C-alpha positions in Angstrom: -10.7 -10.2 -12.8 -8.2 -10.8 -10.1 -7.8 -8.6 -6.9 -4.1 -8.8 -5.9 -2.4 -7.2 -2.9 1.2 -6.1 -3.2 3.2 -5.8 0.0 6.8 -6.0 1.3 9.2 -4.1 3.4 10.4 -0.5 2.6 13.0 -0.4 -0.1 11.9 -3.7 -1.7 10.8 -1.9 -4.9 7.1 -2.4 -4.8 6.5 0.8 -6.8 9.0 -0.3 -9.5 7.2 -3.6 -9.9 3.8 -1.9 -10.1 5.1 0.6 -12.7 6.0 -2.4 -14.9 2.6 -4.0 -14.4 0.8 -0.7 -15.2 2.7 -0.4 -18.5 2.0 -4.0 -19.7 -1.4 -5.2 -18.3 -5.0 -4.1 -18.3 -5.1 -3.1 -14.7 -6.0 -0.6 -12.0 -3.5 0.1 -9.3 -4.1 1.9 -6.0 -1.7 2.8 -3.3 -3.4 2.5 0.1 -1.5 5.5 1.5 -2.8 7.7 -1.3 -6.3 6.4 -0.8 -6.0 7.2 2.9 -5.5 10.9 2.0 -8.5 10.8 -0.4 -10.9 9.5 2.2 -10.1 12.4 4.5 -11.2 15.0 2.0 -14.1 17.4 2.9 -17.5 15.9 2.3 -16.4 12.3 3.0 -17.8 10.5 6.0 -14.3 10.1 7.5 -13.7 13.9 7.3 -16.5 14.7 9.7 -15.6 11.9 12.1 -11.9 13.0 12.2 -12.8 16.6 12.9 -15.1 15.4 15.7 -12.2 13.4 17.2 -9.3 15.8 16.6 -11.0 19.2 16.7 -11.2 22.1 14.3 -7.6 23.1 14.8 -6.4 20.4 12.4 -8.2 22.2 9.5 -5.9 24.0 7.1 -6.5 27.3 5.3 -8.1 25.5 2.3 -10.6 23.6 4.5 -8.9 20.2 4.2 -7.3 18.4 7.1 -3.7 19.6 7.4 -1.4 16.5 7.5 1.2 18.2 9.7 -1.3 19.4 12.2 -3.0 16.0 12.4 0.4 14.3 12.8 1.2 16.6 15.7 -2.1 15.7 17.4 -2.0 11.9 17.0 1.7 10.8 17.3 2.0 12.0 20.8 -0.9 9.8 21.7 -1.0 6.1 20.8 -4.6 5.9 21.9 -5.6 8.8 19.6 -3.6 7.3 16.7 -5.5 4.0 17.1 -8.8 5.9 17.0 -7.8 7.7 13.9 -6.8 4.3 12.3 -10.2 2.9 13.2 -11.8 5.6 11.1 -9.4 5.7 8.2 -8.6 2.0 7.6 -12.3 0.9 7.1 -12.9 4.0 4.9 -10.0 2.9 2.7 -11.4 -0.6 2.4 -14.8 0.7 1.5 -13.4 3.1 -1.1 -11.3 0.3 -2.7 -14.1 -2.2 -2.7 -16.3 0.3 -4.5 -13.6 0.8 -7.1 -13.3 -2.9 -7.4 -17.0 -3.4 -8.1 -17.0 -0.6 -10.7 -13.9 -2.2 -12.4 -15.7 -5.6 -12.5 -18.8 -4.0 -14.0 -16.8 -2.1 -16.5 -15.4 -5.3 -18.0 -12.1 -3.7 -19.2 -9.9 -4.5 -16.3 -8.2 -7.8 -15.8 -6.2 -7.0 -12.7 -7.0 -4.8 -9.7 -4.0 -4.1 -7.4 -3.7 -2.5 -4.0 -0.3 -1.8 -2.5 0.8 -1.1 1.0 3.5 -2.2 3.5 0.7 -3.0 6.0 -1.8 -5.0 4.0 -1.3 -8.1 6.1 -1.8 -6.3 9.4 -4.7 -4.4 7.9 -6.7 -7.6 7.2 -6.5 -7.6 3.4 -5.7 -11.3 3.2 -9.5 -11.8 3.6 -10.2 -9.5 0.7 -7.7 -10.2 -2.1 -7.5 -13.2 -4.4 -3.7 -13.3 -4.0 -1.1 -11.5 -1.8 2.3 -11.0 -3.4 5.4 -10.3 -1.4 8.0 -8.1 -3.1 11.3 -9.2 -1.6 14.8 -7.9 -1.5 17.3 -8.7 1.2 18.1 -6.2 3.9 21.5 -5.2 2.5 20.0 -4.3 -0.9 17.1 -2.5 0.7 19.4 -0.5 3.0 21.6 0.5 0.1 18.6 1.7 -1.9 17.2 3.7 0.9 20.5 5.4 1.6 21.2 6.2 -2.1 17.7 7.1 -3.3 16.0 8.6 -0.2 19.1 9.7 1.7 18.0 7.8 4.9 20.5 7.3 7.7 21.4 3.9 9.0 19.6 4.7 12.3 16.3 5.7 10.5 16.4 2.6 8.3 16.9 0.3 11.3 14.0 1.9 13.1 11.7 1.4 10.1 12.9 -2.2 9.5 12.2 -3.0 13.2 8.6 -1.6 12.9 7.7 -3.8 9.9 6.8 -7.5 9.6 9.6 -10.0 9.5 10.6 -11.7 6.2 9.2 -15.0 7.7 5.8 -13.4 8.4 5.6 -11.9 4.9 6.5 -15.2 3.3 4.0 -17.3 5.3 1.2 -14.9 4.5 1.8 -14.4 0.8 1.0 -16.8 -2.1 3.7 -15.5 -4.3 7.2 -14.1 -3.7 8.7 -11.8 -6.3 12.5 -11.6 -5.7 13.3 -8.0 -6.6 16.8 -8.0 -5.2 18.8 -8.6 -8.4 18.1 -8.0 -12.0 14.9 -6.1 -12.6 14.4 -8.0 -15.8 14.2 -11.2 -13.8 11.7 -9.6 -11.5 9.5 -8.8 -14.5 9.8 -12.3 -15.8 8.5 -13.6 -12.4 5.6 -11.3 -12.7 4.9 -12.3 -16.3 5.0 -16.0 -15.5 2.4 -15.7 -12.7 0.1 -13.4 -14.7 0.3 -15.8 -17.7 -0.8 -18.6 -15.3 -3.8 -16.5 -14.4 -4.6 -16.0 -18.1 -3.9 -12.3 -18.2 -3.0 -10.6 -21.4 0.4 -8.9 -21.9 0.0 -5.7 -23.9 
């Protein structure tokens, strides 16, 4: 079984590529952002540590940590944000590695994927067998974000500036999937690599 990281800038189409893989391969796919919410649920180790750090006022009416209240607390304080990340990021890795081990023991899964824009910064190069960079040029990404998400030019520029450069993505990843043109061609690139790994198309 192969553990593969999927990364790339916003608007590159990571979710689109993963949806194709989900439909045609024996795989498990996890989005790191979604896992980050799971590890904050009541009863988890991270839940108690976050409450100790942020205070009871971030608890919502249902007993879970309210995302909005937490955001209000941490984004005004870079130091507090860093402390929160030091709780959540290791918890996400532990959760994923547990799922990976279970998938290996189950014997049904050929591919185990984790997706996030920040996998490289998060230290996942040391964990995965391969890191894939989903690429689309800036013009294509900007157009997608305007048309699909309704983002302004200013918002898009701010997000682009906060993410890794294309050069850094390319030098860190073992495979580049060009998703800036025909999606059919993107799928062919995926199929070629997974055929090389001996994975079965279904």
